[in-house]
PDB file of N, CA, C and O in Angstrom, chain B, residues numbered from 101:
ATOM      1  N   MET B 101      -5.099  11.793 -38.967  1.00  0.00           N
ATOM      2  CA  MET B 101      -6.044  10.845 -37.763  1.00  0.00           C
ATOM      3  C   MET B 101      -5.467  10.826 -36.737  1.00  0.00           C
ATOM      4  O   MET B 101      -4.252  11.023 -36.738  1.00  0.00           O
ATOM      5  N   ASN B 102      -6.050  10.623 -35.739  1.00  0.00           N
ATOM      6  CA  ASN B 102      -6.139  10.389 -34.534  1.00  0.00           C
ATOM      7  C   ASN B 102      -5.616   9.159 -34.362  1.00  0.00           C
ATOM      8  O   ASN B 102      -6.347   8.194 -34.586  1.00  0.00           O
ATOM      9  N   PHE B 103      -4.161   8.938 -33.901  1.00  0.00           N
ATOM     10  CA  PHE B 103      -4.034   7.538 -33.429  1.00  0.00           C
ATOM     11  C   PHE B 103      -4.675   6.903 -32.140  1.00  0.00           C
ATOM     12  O   PHE B 103      -4.296   5.787 -31.787  1.00  0.00           O
ATOM     13  N   TRP B 104      -5.217   7.285 -31.737  1.00  0.00           N
ATOM     14  CA  TRP B 104      -6.299   7.023 -30.294  1.00  0.00           C
ATOM     15  C   TRP B 104      -7.275   6.208 -30.423  1.00  0.00           C
ATOM     16  O   TRP B 104      -7.660   5.307 -29.677  1.00  0.00           O
ATOM     17  N   LEU B 105      -7.752   6.664 -31.655  1.00  0.00           N
ATOM     18  CA  LEU B 105      -9.248   5.922 -32.080  1.00  0.00           C
ATOM     19  C   LEU B 105      -8.794   4.554 -32.379  1.00  0.00           C
ATOM     20  O   LEU B 105      -9.719   3.747 -32.289  1.00  0.00           O
ATOM     21  N   GLN B 106      -7.695   4.054 -32.697  1.00  0.00           N
ATOM     22  CA  GLN B 106      -7.163   2.179 -32.549  1.00  0.00           C
ATOM     23  C   GLN B 106      -6.883   1.900 -31.369  1.00  0.00           C
ATOM     24  O   GLN B 106      -6.620   0.697 -31.341  1.00  0.00           O
ATOM     25  N   CYS B 107      -6.805   2.283 -30.512  1.00  0.00           N
ATOM     26  CA  CYS B 107      -6.471   1.986 -29.526  1.00  0.00           C
ATOM     27  C   CYS B 107      -7.794   1.434 -28.401  1.00  0.00           C
ATOM     28  O   CYS B 107      -8.536   2.028 -27.618  1.00  0.00           O
ATOM     29  N   LYS B 108      -7.670   0.414 -28.686  1.00  0.00           N
ATOM     30  CA  LYS B 108      -8.614  -0.153 -28.016  1.00  0.00           C
ATOM     31  C   LYS B 108      -9.580  -0.470 -26.284  1.00  0.00           C
ATOM     32  O   LYS B 108     -10.607  -1.073 -25.973  1.00  0.00           O
ATOM     33  N   SER B 109      -8.478   0.368 -25.509  1.00  0.00           N
ATOM     34  CA  SER B 109      -8.408   0.429 -24.291  1.00  0.00           C
ATOM     35  C   SER B 109      -8.802   1.562 -24.011  1.00  0.00           C
ATOM     36  O   SER B 109      -9.079   1.896 -22.859  1.00  0.00           O
ATOM     37  N   VAL B 110      -8.908   2.510 -25.261  1.00  0.00           N
ATOM     38  CA  VAL B 110      -9.760   4.108 -24.592  1.00  0.00           C
ATOM     39  C   VAL B 110     -10.683   4.373 -25.184  1.00  0.00           C
ATOM     40  O   VAL B 110     -11.223   3.397 -25.706  1.00  0.00           O
ATOM     41  N   GLU B 111     -11.149   5.321 -25.356  1.00  0.00           N
ATOM     42  CA  GLU B 111     -13.294   5.643 -25.558  1.00  0.00           C
ATOM     43  C   GLU B 111     -12.771   6.809 -25.631  1.00  0.00           C
ATOM     44  O   GLU B 111     -11.876   7.288 -24.935  1.00  0.00           O
ATOM     45  N   GLN B 112     -13.830   7.649 -27.216  1.00  0.00           N
ATOM     46  CA  GLN B 112     -14.029   9.165 -26.941  1.00  0.00           C
ATOM     47  C   GLN B 112     -15.458   9.140 -26.792  1.00  0.00           C
ATOM     48  O   GLN B 112     -16.072   8.080 -26.905  1.00  0.00           O
ATOM     49  N   ASN B 113     -16.075  10.316 -26.529  1.00  0.00           N
ATOM     50  CA  ASN B 113     -17.558  10.232 -26.408  1.00  0.00           C
ATOM     51  C   ASN B 113     -18.115  11.864 -25.592  1.00  0.00           C
ATOM     52  O   ASN B 113     -18.267  12.230 -24.427  1.00  0.00           O
ATOM     53  N   PRO B 114     -18.249  12.368 -26.673  1.00  0.00           N
ATOM     54  CA  PRO B 114     -19.030  13.912 -26.082  1.00  0.00           C
ATOM     55  C   PRO B 114     -19.316  14.188 -24.785  1.00  0.00           C
ATOM     56  O   PRO B 114     -18.771  14.935 -23.972  1.00  0.00           O
ATOM     57  N   LYS B 115     -20.533  13.256 -24.699  1.00  0.00           N
ATOM     58  CA  LYS B 115     -20.926  12.813 -23.718  1.00  0.00           C
ATOM     59  C   LYS B 115     -20.733  13.014 -22.322  1.00  0.00           C
ATOM     60  O   LYS B 115     -21.361  13.778 -21.590  1.00  0.00           O
ATOM     61  N   LYS B 116     -19.328  11.861 -21.885  1.00  0.00           N
ATOM     62  CA  LYS B 116     -18.193  11.527 -21.454  1.00  0.00           C
ATOM     63  C   LYS B 116     -16.997  12.515 -21.219  1.00  0.00           C
ATOM     64  O   LYS B 116     -16.240  12.807 -22.145  1.00  0.00           O
ATOM     65  N   VAL B 117     -16.840  13.064 -19.848  1.00  0.00           N
ATOM     66  CA  VAL B 117     -15.630  13.740 -19.597  1.00  0.00           C
ATOM     67  C   VAL B 117     -15.193  14.938 -21.094  1.00  0.00           C
ATOM     68  O   VAL B 117     -14.113  15.071 -21.670  1.00  0.00           O
ATOM     69  N   CYS B 118     -16.631  15.696 -21.360  1.00  0.00           N
ATOM     70  CA  CYS B 118     -16.371  16.708 -22.312  1.00  0.00           C
ATOM     71  C   CYS B 118     -16.221  16.226 -23.307  1.00  0.00           C
ATOM     72  O   CYS B 118     -16.256  17.084 -24.190  1.00  0.00           O
ATOM     73  N   GLY B 119     -16.024  15.023 -23.765  1.00  0.00           N
ATOM     74  CA  GLY B 119     -15.207  14.375 -25.176  1.00  0.00           C
ATOM     75  C   GLY B 119     -13.539  13.672 -25.261  1.00  0.00           C
ATOM     76  O   GLY B 119     -12.952  12.997 -26.107  1.00  0.00           O
ATOM     77  N   ALA B 120     -13.290  14.051 -24.347  1.00  0.00           N
ATOM     78  CA  ALA B 120     -11.977  13.448 -23.441  1.00  0.00           C
ATOM     79  C   ALA B 120     -11.988  12.388 -23.882  1.00  0.00           C
ATOM     80  O   ALA B 120     -13.030  11.736 -23.941  1.00  0.00           O
ATOM     81  N   TYR B 121     -10.605  11.852 -24.391  1.00  0.00           N
ATOM     82  CA  TYR B 121     -10.003  10.447 -24.164  1.00  0.00           C
ATOM     83  C   TYR B 121     -10.564   9.585 -22.531  1.00  0.00           C
ATOM     84  O   TYR B 121     -10.702  10.085 -21.414  1.00  0.00           O
ATOM     85  N   VAL B 122     -10.687   8.780 -22.791  1.00  0.00           N
ATOM     86  CA  VAL B 122     -10.853   7.915 -21.316  1.00  0.00           C
ATOM     87  C   VAL B 122     -10.301   6.495 -21.482  1.00  0.00           C
ATOM     88  O   VAL B 122      -9.930   5.989 -22.541  1.00  0.00           O
ATOM     89  N   PHE B 123     -10.306   5.952 -20.311  1.00  0.00           N
ATOM     90  CA  PHE B 123      -9.945   4.300 -20.175  1.00  0.00           C
ATOM     91  C   PHE B 123     -11.265   3.989 -20.363  1.00  0.00           C
ATOM     92  O   PHE B 123     -12.273   4.465 -19.842  1.00  0.00           O
ATOM     93  N   ARG B 124     -11.110   3.050 -21.248  1.00  0.00           N
ATOM     94  CA  ARG B 124     -12.524   2.118 -22.044  1.00  0.00           C
ATOM     95  C   ARG B 124     -12.981   1.921 -20.013  1.00  0.00           C
ATOM     96  O   ARG B 124     -12.393   1.803 -18.938  1.00  0.00           O
ATOM     97  N   GLY B 125     -14.640   2.013 -20.663  1.00  0.00           N
ATOM     98  CA  GLY B 125     -15.501   1.519 -19.688  1.00  0.00           C
ATOM     99  C   GLY B 125     -15.097   2.276 -18.279  1.00  0.00           C
ATOM    100  O   GLY B 125     -14.772   1.608 -17.298  1.00  0.00           O
ATOM    101  N   THR B 126     -15.137   3.598 -18.251  1.00  0.00           N
ATOM    102  CA  THR B 126     -14.861   4.360 -16.892  1.00  0.00           C
ATOM    103  C   THR B 126     -15.047   5.845 -17.132  1.00  0.00           C
ATOM    104  O   THR B 126     -15.514   6.262 -18.192  1.00  0.00           O
ATOM    105  N   ARG B 127     -14.801   6.376 -16.468  1.00  0.00           N
ATOM    106  CA  ARG B 127     -14.462   8.356 -17.045  1.00  0.00           C
ATOM    107  C   ARG B 127     -13.607   9.417 -16.552  1.00  0.00           C
ATOM    108  O   ARG B 127     -13.594  10.646 -16.475  1.00  0.00           O
ATOM    109  N   VAL B 128     -12.329   7.596 -16.009  1.00  0.00           N
ATOM    110  CA  VAL B 128     -10.794   8.494 -16.919  1.00  0.00           C
ATOM    111  C   VAL B 128     -10.303   9.359 -17.461  1.00  0.00           C
ATOM    112  O   VAL B 128     -11.065   9.578 -18.403  1.00  0.00           O
ATOM    113  N   PRO B 129      -9.651   9.914 -17.503  1.00  0.00           N
ATOM    114  CA  PRO B 129      -8.965  10.466 -18.281  1.00  0.00           C
ATOM    115  C   PRO B 129      -7.242  10.240 -18.863  1.00  0.00           C
ATOM    116  O   PRO B 129      -6.231  10.368 -18.174  1.00  0.00           O
ATOM    117  N   VAL B 130      -7.317   9.875 -20.317  1.00  0.00           N
ATOM    118  CA  VAL B 130      -6.251   9.329 -20.237  1.00  0.00           C
ATOM    119  C   VAL B 130      -5.257  10.042 -19.874  1.00  0.00           C
ATOM    120  O   VAL B 130      -4.299   9.465 -19.361  1.00  0.00           O
ATOM    121  N   ARG B 131      -5.232  11.513 -20.053  1.00  0.00           N
ATOM    122  CA  ARG B 131      -4.690  12.693 -19.815  1.00  0.00           C
ATOM    123  C   ARG B 131      -4.320  12.617 -18.360  1.00  0.00           C
ATOM    124  O   ARG B 131      -3.332  13.245 -17.978  1.00  0.00           O
ATOM    125  N   ALA B 132      -5.096  11.834 -17.438  1.00  0.00           N
ATOM    126  CA  ALA B 132      -5.118  11.190 -15.975  1.00  0.00           C
ATOM    127  C   ALA B 132      -3.761  10.701 -15.724  1.00  0.00           C
ATOM    128  O   ALA B 132      -2.965  11.320 -15.017  1.00  0.00           O
ATOM    129  N   LEU B 133      -3.477   9.501 -16.350  1.00  0.00           N
ATOM    130  CA  LEU B 133      -2.004   8.445 -16.822  1.00  0.00           C
ATOM    131  C   LEU B 133      -0.867   9.773 -16.202  1.00  0.00           C
ATOM    132  O   LEU B 133      -0.501  10.167 -15.095  1.00  0.00           O
ATOM    133  N   PHE B 134      -0.581  10.169 -17.767  1.00  0.00           N
ATOM    134  CA  PHE B 134       0.277  10.371 -17.847  1.00  0.00           C
ATOM    135  C   PHE B 134       0.575  11.615 -16.891  1.00  0.00           C
ATOM    136  O   PHE B 134       1.786  11.548 -16.682  1.00  0.00           O
ATOM    137  N   GLU B 135      -0.099  13.049 -16.005  1.00  0.00           N
ATOM    138  CA  GLU B 135      -0.156  13.436 -15.760  1.00  0.00           C
ATOM    139  C   GLU B 135       0.352  12.901 -13.978  1.00  0.00           C
ATOM    140  O   GLU B 135       0.463  13.912 -13.285  1.00  0.00           O
ATOM    141  N   ASN B 136       0.579  11.928 -13.379  1.00  0.00           N
ATOM    142  CA  ASN B 136       0.652  11.559 -12.542  1.00  0.00           C
ATOM    143  C   ASN B 136       1.535  11.098 -12.238  1.00  0.00           C
ATOM    144  O   ASN B 136       2.238  11.147 -11.228  1.00  0.00           O
ATOM    145  N   LEU B 137       1.579  10.068 -14.086  1.00  0.00           N
ATOM    146  CA  LEU B 137       3.358   9.628 -13.886  1.00  0.00           C
ATOM    147  C   LEU B 137       4.356  11.378 -14.086  1.00  0.00           C
ATOM    148  O   LEU B 137       5.205  11.647 -13.235  1.00  0.00           O
ATOM    149  N   GLU B 138       4.170  12.058 -14.893  1.00  0.00           N
ATOM    150  CA  GLU B 138       5.116  12.950 -15.204  1.00  0.00           C
ATOM    151  C   GLU B 138       5.111  13.852 -12.993  1.00  0.00           C
ATOM    152  O   GLU B 138       5.792  14.747 -12.492  1.00  0.00           O
ATOM    153  N   ASP B 139       4.395  13.278 -12.625  1.00  0.00           N
ATOM    154  CA  ASP B 139       4.809  13.683 -10.917  1.00  0.00           C
ATOM    155  C   ASP B 139       4.867  12.933 -10.368  1.00  0.00           C
ATOM    156  O   ASP B 139       4.323  13.074  -9.273  1.00  0.00           O
ATOM    157  N   GLY B 140       5.480  11.688 -10.618  1.00  0.00           N
ATOM    158  CA  GLY B 140       6.255  10.444  -9.864  1.00  0.00           C
ATOM    159  C   GLY B 140       5.568   9.754  -9.507  1.00  0.00           C
ATOM    160  O   GLY B 140       6.000   9.251  -8.470  1.00  0.00           O
ATOM    161  N   ALA B 141       3.962   9.113  -9.982  1.00  0.00           N
ATOM    162  CA  ALA B 141       3.332   8.612  -9.377  1.00  0.00           C
ATOM    163  C   ALA B 141       4.044   6.915 -10.494  1.00  0.00           C
ATOM    164  O   ALA B 141       4.541   6.872 -11.619  1.00  0.00           O
ATOM    165  N   SER B 142       3.777   5.908  -9.573  1.00  0.00           N
ATOM    166  CA  SER B 142       3.607   4.875  -9.913  1.00  0.00           C
ATOM    167  C   SER B 142       2.368   4.072 -11.387  1.00  0.00           C
ATOM    168  O   SER B 142       1.424   4.642 -11.935  1.00  0.00           O
ATOM    169  N   VAL B 143       2.732   3.066 -11.558  1.00  0.00           N
ATOM    170  CA  VAL B 143       1.104   2.978 -12.050  1.00  0.00           C
ATOM    171  C   VAL B 143       0.198   2.263 -10.992  1.00  0.00           C
ATOM    172  O   VAL B 143      -1.017   2.118 -10.858  1.00  0.00           O
ATOM    173  N   ASP B 144       1.456   1.830 -10.208  1.00  0.00           N
ATOM    174  CA  ASP B 144       0.238   0.828  -8.908  1.00  0.00           C
ATOM    175  C   ASP B 144      -0.023   1.715  -8.242  1.00  0.00           C
ATOM    176  O   ASP B 144      -0.905   1.294  -7.493  1.00  0.00           O
ATOM    177  N   GLU B 145       0.313   3.399  -7.859  1.00  0.00           N
ATOM    178  CA  GLU B 145      -0.012   4.471  -7.118  1.00  0.00           C
ATOM    179  C   GLU B 145      -1.433   4.792  -8.133  1.00  0.00           C
ATOM    180  O   GLU B 145      -2.348   5.402  -7.579  1.00  0.00           O
ATOM    181  N   PHE B 146      -1.619   4.383  -9.619  1.00  0.00           N
ATOM    182  CA  PHE B 146      -2.692   5.177  -9.997  1.00  0.00           C
ATOM    183  C   PHE B 146      -3.554   4.005 -10.363  1.00  0.00           C
ATOM    184  O   PHE B 146      -4.540   4.332 -11.024  1.00  0.00           O
ATOM    185  N   LEU B 147      -3.424   2.550 -10.071  1.00  0.00           N
ATOM    186  CA  LEU B 147      -4.220   1.930 -10.452  1.00  0.00           C
ATOM    187  C   LEU B 147      -5.099   1.991  -9.078  1.00  0.00           C
ATOM    188  O   LEU B 147      -6.265   1.602  -9.020  1.00  0.00           O
ATOM    189  N   GLU B 148      -4.520   2.423  -8.208  1.00  0.00           N
ATOM    190  CA  GLU B 148      -5.090   2.322  -6.066  1.00  0.00           C
ATOM    191  C   GLU B 148      -6.073   3.510  -6.570  1.00  0.00           C
ATOM    192  O   GLU B 148      -7.282   3.526  -6.337  1.00  0.00           O
ATOM    193  N   TRP B 149      -5.460   4.371  -7.202  1.00  0.00           N
ATOM    194  CA  TRP B 149      -5.956   5.919  -7.191  1.00  0.00           C
ATOM    195  C   TRP B 149      -7.408   6.043  -8.108  1.00  0.00           C
ATOM    196  O   TRP B 149      -8.335   6.852  -8.139  1.00  0.00           O
ATOM    197  N   PHE B 150      -7.121   4.972  -8.721  1.00  0.00           N
ATOM    198  CA  PHE B 150      -8.102   4.596 -10.090  1.00  0.00           C
ATOM    199  C   PHE B 150      -8.758   3.273  -9.799  1.00  0.00           C
ATOM    200  O   PHE B 150      -8.542   2.611 -10.814  1.00  0.00           O
ATOM    201  N   PRO B 151      -9.330   2.658  -9.095  1.00  0.00           N
ATOM    202  CA  PRO B 151      -9.755   1.539  -9.361  1.00  0.00           C
ATOM    203  C   PRO B 151     -10.806   1.012 -10.757  1.00  0.00           C
ATOM    204  O   PRO B 151     -10.757  -0.164 -11.118  1.00  0.00           O
ATOM    205  N   GLY B 152     -11.265   1.514 -11.109  1.00  0.00           N
ATOM    206  CA  GLY B 152     -11.915   0.739 -12.493  1.00  0.00           C
ATOM    207  C   GLY B 152     -10.868   0.957 -13.633  1.00  0.00           C
ATOM    208  O   GLY B 152     -11.068   0.524 -14.768  1.00  0.00           O
ATOM    209  N   VAL B 153      -9.956   1.518 -13.348  1.00  0.00           N
ATOM    210  CA  VAL B 153      -8.855   0.774 -15.025  1.00  0.00           C
ATOM    211  C   VAL B 153      -8.359  -0.095 -14.777  1.00  0.00           C
ATOM    212  O   VAL B 153      -7.603  -0.025 -13.809  1.00  0.00           O
ATOM    213  N   ALA B 154      -8.457  -1.080 -15.315  1.00  0.00           N
ATOM    214  CA  ALA B 154      -7.659  -2.413 -15.223  1.00  0.00           C
ATOM    215  C   ALA B 154      -6.039  -1.757 -15.552  1.00  0.00           C
ATOM    216  O   ALA B 154      -5.832  -0.709 -16.165  1.00  0.00           O
ATOM    217  N   ARG B 155      -4.755  -2.868 -14.846  1.00  0.00           N
ATOM    218  CA  ARG B 155      -2.979  -2.704 -15.238  1.00  0.00           C
ATOM    219  C   ARG B 155      -3.469  -2.573 -16.131  1.00  0.00           C
ATOM    220  O   ARG B 155      -3.793  -1.396 -16.284  1.00  0.00           O
ATOM    221  N   SER B 156      -3.903  -3.555 -17.364  1.00  0.00           N
ATOM    222  CA  SER B 156      -4.203  -4.352 -19.015  1.00  0.00           C
ATOM    223  C   SER B 156      -3.956  -2.840 -19.484  1.00  0.00           C
ATOM    224  O   SER B 156      -2.973  -2.327 -20.020  1.00  0.00           O
ATOM    225  N   GLN B 157      -5.682  -2.095 -18.942  1.00  0.00           N
ATOM    226  CA  GLN B 157      -5.454  -0.540 -20.224  1.00  0.00           C
ATOM    227  C   GLN B 157      -4.376   0.742 -19.998  1.00  0.00           C
ATOM    228  O   GLN B 157      -3.960   1.724 -20.613  1.00  0.00           O
ATOM    229  N   VAL B 158      -4.239   0.188 -18.931  1.00  0.00           N
ATOM    230  CA  VAL B 158      -2.326   0.838 -18.523  1.00  0.00           C
ATOM    231  C   VAL B 158      -1.249   0.530 -19.527  1.00  0.00           C
ATOM    232  O   VAL B 158      -0.510   1.023 -20.380  1.00  0.00           O
ATOM    233  N   GLU B 159      -1.495  -0.244 -19.101  1.00  0.00           N
ATOM    234  CA  GLU B 159      -0.479  -1.285 -20.012  1.00  0.00           C
ATOM    235  C   GLU B 159      -0.516  -1.207 -21.874  1.00  0.00           C
ATOM    236  O   GLU B 159       0.376  -1.565 -22.643  1.00  0.00           O
ATOM    237  N   ALA B 160      -1.850  -0.623 -22.204  1.00  0.00           N
ATOM    238  CA  ALA B 160      -2.448  -1.221 -23.595  1.00  0.00           C
ATOM    239  C   ALA B 160      -1.879   0.480 -23.743  1.00  0.00           C
ATOM    240  O   ALA B 160      -1.745   0.758 -24.934  1.00  0.00           O
ATOM    241  N   VAL B 161      -1.612   1.362 -23.043  1.00  0.00           N
ATOM    242  CA  VAL B 161      -2.055   2.729 -23.363  1.00  0.00           C
ATOM    243  C   VAL B 161      -0.438   3.391 -23.668  1.00  0.00           C
ATOM    244  O   VAL B 161      -0.047   4.264 -24.442  1.00  0.00           O
ATOM    245  N   LEU B 162       0.380   2.376 -22.497  1.00  0.00           N
ATOM    246  CA  LEU B 162       1.534   2.677 -22.498  1.00  0.00           C
ATOM    247  C   LEU B 162       1.882   1.867 -24.001  1.00  0.00           C
ATOM    248  O   LEU B 162       1.819   2.354 -25.130  1.00  0.00           O
ATOM    249  N   GLU B 163       2.103   1.064 -23.772  1.00  0.00           N
ATOM    250  CA  GLU B 163       2.575   0.215 -25.233  1.00  0.00           C
ATOM    251  C   GLU B 163       2.194   1.741 -26.799  1.00  0.00           C
ATOM    252  O   GLU B 163       2.878   2.437 -27.549  1.00  0.00           O
ATOM    253  N   TYR B 164       0.724   1.518 -26.508  1.00  0.00           N
ATOM    254  CA  TYR B 164       0.517   2.171 -28.237  1.00  0.00           C
ATOM    255  C   TYR B 164       1.259   3.679 -28.276  1.00  0.00           C
ATOM    256  O   TYR B 164       1.631   4.338 -29.247  1.00  0.00           O
ATOM    257  N   THR B 165       1.319   3.929 -27.016  1.00  0.00           N
ATOM    258  CA  THR B 165       1.778   5.045 -26.506  1.00  0.00           C
ATOM    259  C   THR B 165       3.375   5.141 -27.328  1.00  0.00           C
ATOM    260  O   THR B 165       3.499   5.572 -28.474  1.00  0.00           O
ATOM    261  N   SER B 166       3.897   4.914 -26.938  1.00  0.00           N
ATOM    262  CA  SER B 166       5.741   4.336 -26.873  1.00  0.00           C
ATOM    263  C   SER B 166       5.501   3.920 -28.566  1.00  0.00           C
ATOM    264  O   SER B 166       5.662   4.813 -29.398  1.00  0.00           O
ATOM    265  N   ALA B 167       5.200   2.850 -28.908  1.00  0.00           N
ATOM    266  CA  ALA B 167       4.929   2.367 -30.600  1.00  0.00           C
ATOM    267  C   ALA B 167       4.751   3.198 -31.114  1.00  0.00           C
ATOM    268  O   ALA B 167       5.321   3.211 -32.205  1.00  0.00           O
ATOM    269  N   SER B 168       3.634   4.836 -30.681  1.00  0.00           N
ATOM    270  CA  SER B 168       3.188   6.108 -31.977  1.00  0.00           C
ATOM    271  C   SER B 168       4.733   6.775 -32.104  1.00  0.00           C
ATOM    272  O   SER B 168       4.974   7.413 -33.128  1.00  0.00           O
ATOM    273  N   LEU B 169       5.771   6.638 -31.088  1.00  0.00           N
ATOM    274  CA  LEU B 169       6.674   7.806 -30.561  1.00  0.00           C
ATOM    275  C   LEU B 169       8.018   6.871 -31.909  1.00  0.00           C
ATOM    276  O   LEU B 169       8.853   7.674 -32.325  1.00  0.00           O
ATOM    277  N   GLU B 170       8.188   5.315 -32.517  1.00  0.00           N
ATOM    278  CA  GLU B 170       9.131   5.111 -33.171  1.00  0.00           C
ATOM    279  C   GLU B 170       9.360   5.784 -34.474  1.00  0.00           C
ATOM    280  O   GLU B 170       8.226   5.905 -34.938  1.00  0.00           O
ATOM    281  N   GLU B 171       9.985   6.157 -35.097  1.00  0.00           N
ATOM    282  CA  GLU B 171      10.229   6.856 -36.109  1.00  0.00           C
ATOM    283  C   GLU B 171      10.299   5.191 -37.171  1.00  0.00           C
ATOM    284  O   GLU B 171      10.680   4.053 -36.897  1.00  0.00           O
ATOM    285  N   PRO B 172       9.795   5.746 -38.259  1.00  0.00           N
ATOM    286  CA  PRO B 172       9.517   4.503 -39.544  1.00  0.00           C
ATOM    287  C   PRO B 172      11.175   3.897 -39.809  1.00  0.00           C
ATOM    288  O   PRO B 172      12.086   4.169 -39.027  1.00  0.00           O
ATOM    289  N   VAL B 173      11.327   3.206 -40.811  1.00  0.00           N
ATOM    290  CA  VAL B 173      12.883   3.163 -40.428  1.00  0.00           C
ATOM    291  C   VAL B 173      12.638   3.454 -42.029  1.00  0.00           C
ATOM    292  O   VAL B 173      11.778   3.049 -42.812  1.00  0.00           O
ATOM    293  N   ALA B 174      13.830   4.382 -42.183  1.00  0.00           N
ATOM    294  CA  ALA B 174      13.975   4.423 -43.786  1.00  0.00           C
ATOM    295  C   ALA B 174      14.476   3.312 -44.686  1.00  0.00           C
ATOM    296  O   ALA B 174      15.253   2.433 -44.314  1.00  0.00           O
ATOM    297  N   ALA B 175      13.831   3.457 -46.225  1.00  0.00           N
ATOM    298  CA  ALA B 175      14.050   2.143 -46.937  1.00  0.00           C
ATOM    299  C   ALA B 175      15.354   2.011 -47.659  1.00  0.00           C
ATOM    300  O   ALA B 175      15.621   0.975 -48.268  1.00  0.00           O
TER     301      ALA B 175
END
C-alpha cells in the first residue's frame, strides 16, 4: 500500500499531472518539493516559486515523510 494515500495534504488523480502525487488543490507535484530542496532551495523559496502551495502542506509532507522513515521499535 502506498503511504501517500494517508497524507491529507496530497492527492492523486490520473487526469492531473499524469497521475503524479500533487499538493491537494494544486497541480504542483510533491516531487517538485524534494527536487528543489535537493538542489539547495529553502522551503521559503519553494513557497515563493509555487504560490498555490501552503506552508502547512509542505510541513505536513515533510513530517509525513520523516515519520515514514522511522523504523519500528523492536519489542
